[in-house]
C-alpha positions in Angstrom: -35.4 11.5 29.3 -31.8 11.9 28.0 -29.6 13.5 30.6 -27.4 16.5 29.9 -23.7 15.6 30.1 -22.0 16.6 33.3 -20.1 19.8 33.1 -21.7 20.5 29.7 -19.8 23.5 28.2 -17.8 24.0 31.4 -14.7 21.9 31.0 -11.6 23.6 29.5 -10.0 22.0 26.5 -7.2 20.9 28.7 -9.6 18.9 31.0 -11.4 17.5 27.9 -8.0 16.4 26.6 -7.2 14.7 29.9 -10.5 12.8 29.7 -9.8 11.9 26.1 -6.3 10.6 27.0 -7.7 8.6 29.9 -10.1 6.9 27.5 -7.1 5.8 25.4 -5.5 4.0 28.4 -6.0 0.3 28.8 -7.5 0.8 32.2 -10.4 2.8 30.8 -12.0 -0.4 29.5 -11.7 -1.8 33.1 -13.5 1.3 34.5 -16.3 0.8 32.0 -16.5 -2.9 32.9 -16.7 -2.0 36.6 -19.5 0.4 36.0 -21.4 -2.2 34.0 -20.7 -4.9 36.7 -22.1 -2.6 39.4 -25.3 -2.1 37.3 -25.6 -5.8 36.7 -25.1 -6.6 40.4 -27.8 -4.2 41.4 -30.2 -5.8 38.9 -29.3 -9.3 40.1 -30.0 -8.2 43.7 -33.4 -7.0 42.7 -34.2 -10.2 40.9 -33.0 -12.3 43.8 -35.5 -10.8 46.2 -37.7 -13.5 47.8 -41.4 -12.8 47.4 -42.1 -15.0 50.5 -40.1 -12.8 52.8 -41.9 -10.3 55.1 -41.6 -6.8 53.8 -41.0 -7.9 50.3 -42.8 -5.0 48.7 -40.7 -2.4 50.5 -37.5 -4.4 49.8 -38.3 -4.6 46.1 -39.0 -0.8 46.0 -35.7 -0.1 47.7 -33.7 -2.5 45.4 -35.4 -1.2 42.3 -34.6 2.4 43.3 -30.9 1.4 44.0 -30.7 -0.4 40.6 -32.2 2.5 38.7 -30.0 5.1 40.4 -26.8 3.0 39.9 -27.6 2.5 36.2 -28.5 6.1 35.6 -25.3 7.3 37.4 -23.0 4.9 35.6 -24.4 5.8 32.2 -24.3 9.5 33.0 -20.6 9.3 33.9 -19.6 7.2 30.9 -21.8 9.3 28.5 -20.4 12.5 29.9 -16.8 11.4 29.3 -17.6 10.3 25.8 -19.4 13.6 25.1 -16.3 15.7 26.2 -14.0 13.5 24.1 -16.3 14.1 21.0 -16.5 17.8 21.8 -12.7 18.1 21.9 -12.4 16.2 18.7 -14.9 18.5 17.0 -13.0 21.6 18.2 -9.7 20.2 16.9 -11.3 19.3 13.6 -12.7 22.8 13.3 -9.3 24.3 14.0 -7.7 22.2 11.2 -10.3 23.4 8.8 -9.7 27.0 9.7 -6.0 26.8 8.9 -5.4 28.7 5.6 -4.2 26.6 2.7 -0.9 27.8 1.1 -0.2 27.1 -2.5 2.8 24.7 -2.5 4.3 26.6 -5.5 4.4 30.0 -3.7 5.1 28.6 -0.2 8.9 29.1 -0.5 8.3 32.8 -1.1 6.6 33.1 2.3 8.9 30.7 4.2 11.2 32.8 6.4 13.8 30.1 6.6 14.4 30.3 2.9 14.5 34.1 3.0 17.2 34.0 5.7 19.3 31.5 3.7 19.1 33.7 0.6 20.3 36.7 2.6 23.5 34.9 3.8 
């Protein structure tokens, strides 16, 4: 089941822009790496469980649950940040498309700076 992004349709454009800017920082790649390392470590802990230990079944269940939760949480966070960055980009692209095109030949007729210069 694909999870719905966190704060879906709730973040303001300013907050989406903050997330997008954070993704452009060099440290963002480190944050992604930390999330993936946490997931990897939980999986390694599960695989390292010794079947000869007493209570192995319970331990494996607990480790598997921890690994699954950690993986789902990390992916949800990373996917939500990416979702909000894409949503902001889509809104910005839509705003660019809505801007009326002005014919470059008649643009000086509507340019107020040229009108003021002609009055002087």
